[in-house]
N, C-alpha and C positions, 0 to 999 in steps of 0.2 A: 504493498500500498504505497501510495507517498503520503511521504512526511515535508510539510512545509519546513521551509528551512531555519524559521525563528524558532520550531520549536528543538531542533538540536542544539541552539545557543540557550535555551529555555533551561533543557537538559543540563547540560553542563553550569550553569550558573545554582539551580539547585543542589546539584551533588557538590556544587564548592562549597555555599553555603553549610549545608548539613556535617560536610568532613569538619570544617571549622567549628560545628557546633560540638562535636563527638566530646566528652572528658577524657576517651581512652585515642583521640587521633583518630586521621581518614583511615587507618587500614584496621581498625577493631570490627570486629563481626556486631554485624545489628541482627537481630531474628525477633519475626512478629509471633505474636503471640497467638494469632490465630492461624498461621502458617510457619512453624518454625522453621521450613526449609528456606522461603521467600522473605528478604529483607522488606521491612515495611518503606523504605527510602529507595527502592529500584525503580531507579532512573534510565531504565533501557529504553529505545526508541520507541519498542512496541508500547510500553508502560504510559509512555508521556502522548503518545501517536491514540492510548485508549481515554486518556484523560480530554484529548482534544474534541474526540467523537462523541463524547459523551458528554459533553459538559453541557448545562443546561439552557447558556446565553449562546445563540443564534451567532456563529465567526464564519467567517470566510476570505478566503486570499484570492486576490485578482492577480492577471500578468500586468503587464507594462499596456497592453491593448482592451485593456477591460474585460477578458474572459476569466471567466470561474477556473479557477485552478484547482481547488482544495475548498472542501466545506463540511460542515460537523451535520448529525442529524438533527439539532435544532433547526439551522440553517434553514434543510432541506423541507423540513416539517412548513417551515415559514413563507418558503416560495410556493409549495403544493406539488412538489415534484420529487422526482429520485434523484439521491445523489449521484447516481450514474449517469444517468438521462443530464443534470445540470453542469458537469463540467465541460468546457470549452462551451459554455456558451457566452455572451455578453450579457453582463450583469445590467446593465442598462435596459436591455429589454422587458425585465421585471419593475423598472422604476415609471411611474404614472408619469402622463407627458407633462403633468401640471406642474412636478418636481424635479425635471428635468435638469434648468437650470440652476436648482440646490445642487443636485447632485453633482454636476462638474466644476461647479463655482466653490466648494468647502471641504473643509477637512470631519469638521459636524455641523450635524443639521437633522432638522425632522423631515421626513421623505414619505410619499404614501409610494407601495408597492403595488403591484400588480400581480395576485399568485395563480399559479397553474388552473386554481379550478375556477376563473375569472373573479373571483372578489377582490377587494383592497383591503391593503393593513398600513394604518400609519406605524410608522416606527422612530424611533429615536437609534441615530447611528455616531459611532465613531469611526472616522477616518484617519489613517497615518500611510504613507507614501515610502517605500525605500529607496535609494540610489538609485536601484535600476528602473524605478517607475510602475513597481509590483505595488497592490495597494491590500492593507489587511481592514477587515473590517470586523466591525461588533454591532450585532444590531439587537435591539431592545422593541419588541411587541408592547405597544403602548393602546390598542386598541381597547381593552376592556377597561381604561384608567377614566373618572369621571373627568376629570378636570380636560382630557385631551378631547372629550366628545363634545363639553362646554364648551369650547373656548375655540372652534376652528378658525383657521388663519390662512391669509392667502399664500402664495407660492411667495416665496423667499421673502417672509416674515419673521424667520427666527432671529436667532440672537444678532444676530452679522449683516440680515439682509437690508435692514433698511440704508445703512451707512453704504455698501457697497450696490444699490440699486438707482434708477431713474426712477422720478416717482411716480410720474403720470404714466410708463408703459410698463415696469418689473422688470426692463431687462435692465441689463449691469449699465451702470455709466463708465465712463471714458476711463477711470481711474482703474476701475473692478477689472472692466475687458484687455486693457493693456497688463497686468498683472496674470488674469488667467493667460493672456496667449504668452505672455514670457515663459509661465510654468509648463503649459502646453509644448510649445519649441524647444525648450531644456530637454522634454522627453520625445520628442521628435528624434532629436540630434542621436540621442545613444541609441535609438532603436529605428534610423534610416525612413522616417515616415516622411510622407509628403501632404502639404497643407497649402491651402489658398485663402486669401485675405480679400471680402470684397467689400468696396465700399459706396453705398449710394447715399443719394441726395434727390430729395424731391422737388419736381419741377415747379417756380412759381408757387410754392407754399405760402409765403407771403402774400400774395395777390389773393388766394385761394381763403388766405385766415379773416382777409378783409371782407371778402366777399359775401362767407358762409358765417361769421362769428367767430371768437377764440374759442368758444365753448365745444363749437362743431370743428372747428380745426382740431382741438386735444383728442375728440375723439376718431379725426382722421389716423393721428397718430395712434390710437390705442390699437385700430383695427389693422393698421400697419403691421407692428409689432404682432399681433395674432397671426398676420399671416408668414410672417418671418420665420416662427414658430414652426404652424404647419409645414413649411416649403424645406424646413432644413432637419437633417438626423440627429438623434441624441447627442451625441459627441459632439455636434458643432458647437460654436459661442458667439452669441449675438449681445451687442451693445447698442446705445442710443451714444452718437457722441455727442451731441448739441443739436440743440433744435428742430431739424427735419432731418438728420444726418447721421444716418445707423451703418454699422458694421457686422460682418457676420468674417468668422475663419471657420472655414471648412475641412473638414479631412481629405485625403484623395488618397489614404491607404500607403502602403510600402511600394506597394508598382504604380502609384500613381496612376487614379482613375483619372479619366476624361474630365476636365476642370471648367467646361461650358456646359457638362450636363447639370452639374449643380447651381452653375448661375440662369441657363435658362431657366429653370424650374423654379427659383426666385422671382428671375425676370417677369415670367407667367404669373406668379400669385400678386406679384405690384399692380402689374396692371388689368388686373379682372375690376371691372365697374362695380360701385357700390352707393349704395344710397346709406346719407347720411342728412336728417331735419328735414327730408324734404326734396333735397339736392340729388339728382344722380349725379357721380362725379364720377371720371377715369382719370387716372393717377400716372402721373410721368415719374421716368426718376432716371437721374446720369449716374452709371455704375462705373465705376473701374475695379481694377483685378489685379494682383500680384501675388508671385506663388512661393513658396517656401520650398529648396533654397535656392533655389534660382535666382530669385530678386533682395532676396536678403537674408542675414540669419537672425534677425530678432526683431521684435513685435515692432517697435518706434519707426525703423526703414521700411517694413512690409506697408505699415498703416500711411505712412508718407509716401510712398510709391503708389499705392493703390489709390491715393489723393490726387496723384501727378495724372494716372491712366482717368479717374470721374473728371475730372477738368477738362481735359482732353475730348473728353466724350462731351460734356456740355459745349463745347465748340465746335465740335467735327459733326457731329449726330448722325455717321454715316452707319452704325449699328447699332444694337443693343446695347453695348457695350467696349469698353476698349480694356485690352490688358496692357498691361506698366512695358516701357521699351526704355532704353537709353536716352533715345532721339525725345524725349517728353522733358527732361533734365533741360535745366537754365530757361531761356527765352522762350523756347518752345512752348512752353505752357504760362500765358500770361497770369497775375495772381490775382482773384475774384478780387472786388473792392472790401466784401465782409473780413476776408483775413487779412486784407491791408489795416482794417480798421481794429481787428485783434489785435493784432501785432503792435500796431502804435500804442493802442490801449494797456498793454503788456509791460513795454519798455517805460507808459510815465503812466504809472499806476497811481490810482486813485485810491487812497487808503480808507477804510472804516474799520472800529470797534467793538469787540466782542468783550463784555465784562467780565469777570470771574466774581462771584460774589462769595464774601463769608456769612455764612448761614447761621451763626451765632454771633457776631457783631454787626453785619451789615455792611461792614468795608467791602471796598476792590480793592484789591491785590495786586488785582494786575488785569493785562489787556489782552488779548488774541489778535493779530491783526487779518485784518479780513480785505478783497478788492470788491469795489465797484466798478464794474466795466459801464460804458455809457449805454448798451442796450442790453442791458441784462435789470432787472425790476427788483431784485433783491440781492446785496453782497455776498458773499462764498468764503470760507476759507481759503487763503492765497495758496495751501496744497490743491485743491481741486485745479487750480489752472498751471503745476507742474508737468502734467503730461500733454498741454496744451503746448506750451512753453519748448517744450521737448520737438512736436512735432512740428510748429515753427523753426524752429533752426532758431533760437533767441534765448537757449535756457540757461548760457551763462551771461548776456545781458541782460535776460529776466533778475536774474539774480540780484547782480550788482543795483539795478534801477531798485528793486523791493529793498534792499539791505539798507540803500542810501535815505529813503520816504521813511522806513521804519527807525531809523537812527535820528532823523529830524523830528519825526513827530515824539521818538522819546525825550529828546533835548525838551523839545516845545512843554510836554508833561513839568517838566522839572524848572522849567519857566514860570511854569502857571502854580506852582508849589503844589506837587504833586511828588514828592519825593520818593516815599516809599513804592510805588507802584510801578512796575515791570511790563515788560512787552515781550510776548510769547509770538515767535516765526517762524515757520516753515520754508527754508528754501531748498531749491533744488540741489538734493544731493552732489548732481554731478559740476555744481556749483560750487560745492566746497570742498570736493576733491581736487578739484584746481590747484597746482602749486602757484602759491602765492596768495590765494584769495580768503584764508585766514587772520595770516599776518595784514593784509588790507582792512579786512572790518574791524580788526583791532586797534588800526590808528585809525580808522575812520570816527569810532567809538571814542579813541581817549583826542581824537580833534574837538571834540563835541564837551570834554570836561566829562568822560562816561565812561564806566568801568565795565569789563566784559561781563560780569555776572549782572547786569543789568537789564541784557538782552538775552533771554531764552532763546535756544534754539530746538525746535520741535520735529522731533521724524515722526514715520509711520513704521508699524511693527516692521513691514517687510524691508524699508529703506535700513535698518539698523542691521540686517542681515545681508545688505548688497555687497555684493565684493569689492564693489565700486571704493565703497566706503572702508572696510576692512583691510585690504591693501593697501589702500593709502595712508591707513592711521587717523583718520580725519577725527574718530572719536576720541583718539587717546590725546589729540595734539588739542583739541577745543578743552581738554579737561586740563592740559600742561596750560592753557591761558587763561584758566578762571571760567569759562564760559558753562552756562548752566543746560542742562539738556532734558530734554521732554521727550517720551514715546506717546504720539500722538493716538487718536482715536485705537487705545487700545483694546480689546476683544472683538475688533472689527474681522480678524485670523484667526478667532476664537480665543484668543489670550494667552500666544504661544511663551512659553515662561523663558525662551531662549532670549528672547529680547531684554528682560530685565536682568541679562548677566553681566552687563556694563556697569562697572563702578563708577561710576563717572553719571550715572543719571542719577537725579534728583526730582523729578516729575512725571506724574501718570495720570495721564488725561483719558478717561474711561469712552467709551465710543457711542453714541449716540443710542444705537441697537441696542448696546447692552442695556444699558439705563433706561430703556422704557420696556425691560424684562420684569423690570425690580415692582411693577403692581401687574401683572400678568397673571402668573402664578407663584406659588410656594416654591415650585423647584427651581427657578429661574433668580428670585430672590435667593434661596439659598446658595445656586450658583455664585450668582454677585456677592456673597457674604465671604462665601470661601475667598475669592478673588481680591476683598477688601482686605481680609484676613491677611494675606499670603504677602499683597502689596504691601500694606503697613508695618508688617514684619523688617522691610530694612527698612523702616523709615522715611518713606517715600512720601511727598506730597502727592495727594490726590483729586482731580478734580474730574467731575461730573459733566459731563456736556449733553446737550438734548436736552433738559430739564423743562418739560413744558405743562407740570401743573402740580398743584400742592401735596399731592397724594404722593407724587415721586419725591418731592422734596421731603417729607417727613421721614419718608422712608428710608432715604439714603440718611439722612442724620442720623436714625436709630441703627445705622449698620455701619458708620463711624465715618461717614465724607462729609465733610464741614463745606467745601468750596464747591459750590455749585454754577453752572453757565447754561443759559439755554432763552428762548423767545419769552417764555414767561417770567422772566427774572430781569430781562432785556433785549433788544435788539442788537443790531449793528449799529454803532454809532458814529459822528463825524466827531472830529479832534473835539470842537468847541463841547457838544453835548456830553462826550464822554469825559470832559475835567467837572462841569458841573455834577454829574453823578459822583464822581468821584470825593467833589467836594462835599456834598450832600449826603453820600451814602445812603443806605436803604435801612431807615431806620424802621419804615413799617413792615419788613420781613417777617419778625416775630409774629407779628399780630396776623402775617396773610397764613399762618401752619396753625393757626388755634382754632379748635374742634375739629381737626384731621384724624 
């Protein structure tokens, strides 16, 4: 019988532990009372395999292509078939279509499984990946739990779904799409797999929006997202980049299936007529395609080149789509005015400031830097614009412009009589990894009479582990010059503890998705409490982001998180309004919690 590789390591670790614990040493004989001829600590592979097979919790191992390599009896019962018939099948075929985005974008999540008998089972899944791309799954059937039945949630509304998804369509946002694409391409490189990236932009959508109204326009985007889901495989990744621009990362297998087949299917789905609010509409879209590995080896390059092909298609309209070619580089494809405006806005950033509020005193000890773009209604965290800056090729210049504006704002706070309030800023990791950038930033602060620890630098969980940062020694260098370091949106990637191993870390900002679960179920509340206790053990400052009501604030306070942030407390403010709030404080905050 096949034995999963991790079981042999488990056997070795168990035997080593028991040998050390033996009072007579590792060579002392041990006998079982029930069976004098058999040791109770028999860690032979058959014994460990029996434990795996008969474990009451469903366990499953998948290969790099998502096919079932091994599973135990509990997993076979959960999927409604025999283990022999299940081996070799792709696990995704048992994942309900509404849950497939969750399956491909998370390490731990809630899913709906389609069983062999035609039924459906809600499960909690813990998923881990090894360096060869294999997945190990631990599944828990929760269909019998009242809490699950009483609280149905839309796809992607788990602990990390909100922060990673576009709120209108439910698709991945730009940052999450790129994160997923990077991970997919790393696995593709190891296993010689081929992928394609499609980028599409609806034709004249701004005119359509004005003609039928914004609400109807939003419905068009939701319908388009649903059609893209229908036209793609479960293994494909979908995202909404911004506005009416979408992208699809689609698998071509090891042999490289014809990419045009997948693109034609998407094109037909988009162009089908639809009826919205009494309007009969025909959608058109500009589409560009780039291929891995022949057009690029990383997600950002493929996305940019698919964008070039898309703009080429907008100009020529000789086919339903265009494939990237080197002739499209440079002046061959003029940049649309919208992208020119975006680039200009990133290089002259308009800052807004989201207050962090101490729930006990009502003081504002820090402000998070946000950006307000001229064509956007609401400010967004600076980190949300890092992928866009990378795509537009202005990452380094964006980092410098953002740092200059932030330092100017920080000096303005000091001049306005706010000495204890620091700024928290997310800069592009590529900028920080550039030679000389940290020294330049330190000099910029000193020129305004500011210390390095007055500007906190925030990193996402994933960027803390990026090879560019680690190999360049960025975190160590920042620690040497006295910078404060924060991990931002902690819990978006299921609270990976690896991101907390850096001794330079001072602040942990809990993601809005994690915070939103505090009032949803007792299990999520216990999970958050455990995370808070773990982080507090390190003596780190905790900030809960996305607090949207008094119940959340009260429960977070009881769990030990005193510093909160969210629209319920205060929206992102212009500098003068932020100064007024800092001076006045929020003395009414305790009253807000009365009776909660």
